[in-house]
C-alpha positions in Angstrom: -79.0 89.1 326.7 -77.5 91.2 329.4 -77.5 89.7 333.1 -78.6 91.8 335.9 -75.8 91.9 338.5 -77.1 92.1 342.1 -75.1 93.7 345.0 -73.9 90.8 347.3 -75.9 92.5 350.3 -79.1 91.9 348.5 -78.5 88.4 347.8 -78.2 87.8 351.5 -81.5 89.6 352.3 -84.7 87.6 352.7 -86.8 87.8 349.5 -89.5 89.9 351.2 -86.9 92.6 352.0 -85.7 92.6 348.4 -89.3 93.2 347.2 -89.5 96.6 348.8 -86.0 98.0 348.6 -85.9 98.9 344.9 -89.3 100.6 344.9 -88.2 102.4 348.2 -84.8 103.5 346.6 -86.6 104.6 343.4 -89.3 106.6 345.5 -86.5 108.2 347.5 -84.7 109.4 344.2 -87.9 110.7 342.6 -88.9 112.6 345.7 -85.4 114.4 345.7 -86.2 115.7 342.2 -88.1 118.9 341.7 -91.6 118.4 340.3 -91.1 120.5 337.4 -88.0 122.7 336.8 -88.1 126.2 335.7 -87.3 126.8 332.0 -85.8 129.8 330.4 -88.0 131.3 327.7 -89.0 134.5 325.7 -92.2 134.9 324.0 -92.6 136.5 320.6 -95.9 137.7 318.9 -96.3 138.3 315.2 -98.6 140.6 313.5 -97.8 139.6 309.8 -100.3 141.9 308.0 -98.5 145.0 309.6 -95.0 143.4 309.7 -94.6 143.8 313.4 -93.0 141.4 316.0 -93.5 141.9 319.7 -90.9 140.3 321.8 -90.6 139.9 325.6 -87.5 139.8 327.8 -85.8 136.5 328.6 -87.4 135.0 331.8 -87.5 131.7 334.0 -90.8 130.2 334.5 -92.4 126.7 335.3 -95.8 127.8 333.8 -97.3 125.4 331.5 -97.0 126.5 327.5 -100.7 127.1 327.1 -100.9 129.4 330.1 -97.7 131.2 329.1 -99.1 132.1 325.9 -102.5 132.9 327.4 -100.6 135.3 329.7 -98.6 137.0 327.0 -101.8 137.3 324.8 -103.7 139.0 327.8 -100.6 141.4 328.1 -100.8 142.2 324.2 -104.6 142.9 324.5 -104.5 145.0 327.5 -101.8 147.2 325.9 -103.9 147.4 322.5 -101.5 145.4 320.6 -102.9 143.3 317.7 -101.2 139.9 316.9 -101.8 136.7 314.8 -99.6 134.2 316.4 -97.6 133.6 319.6 -94.6 131.3 320.3 -92.5 131.0 323.6 -89.3 129.2 322.6 -87.5 127.5 325.7 -83.5 126.5 326.4 -80.8 127.0 328.5 -80.5 130.6 329.7 -77.5 131.6 327.5 -78.9 129.9 324.5 -82.3 131.3 324.7 -81.0 134.9 325.2 -79.1 134.2 321.9 -82.0 133.0 320.2 -83.9 135.9 321.2 -81.2 138.4 319.6 -81.2 136.5 316.5 -84.9 136.7 316.2 -84.6 140.4 316.7 -81.9 140.8 314.2 -83.6 138.6 311.6 -86.9 140.3 311.8 -85.4 143.6 311.6 -83.3 142.6 308.5 -86.6 141.3 307.0 -88.2 144.8 307.2 -90.2 144.1 310.4 -90.9 146.3 313.1 -89.5 144.8 316.4 -91.1 146.1 319.5 -89.4 144.8 322.6 -91.6 144.6 325.7 -90.8 144.7 329.3 -93.0 141.5 329.7 -93.1 139.9 332.2 -92.6 142.6 334.9 
């Protein structure tokens, strides 16, 4: 069993002071953190029956996944592009850029048409 080691300064404080100091410290640390960090992503939509892939640019966003997929679907609908599924992988900037290039290469090598979109603009 691990033993909790208390700083000596806390041992000399009245017990009522010790009750609020840890929650106050935790609240201060949490308040300093951003509510949600922006992530690096790209979106890819596939239209399997036509062997076509639509792929966005790499971008940074803090939008929820379902909203992001809805936005990409809306863009495809507005530009009269049919699709069957959408995915928006996330990762570090360099990693996601590499994954996007690998997706393009893999789909072209597999005989799919890859259409690179200027989304989001």
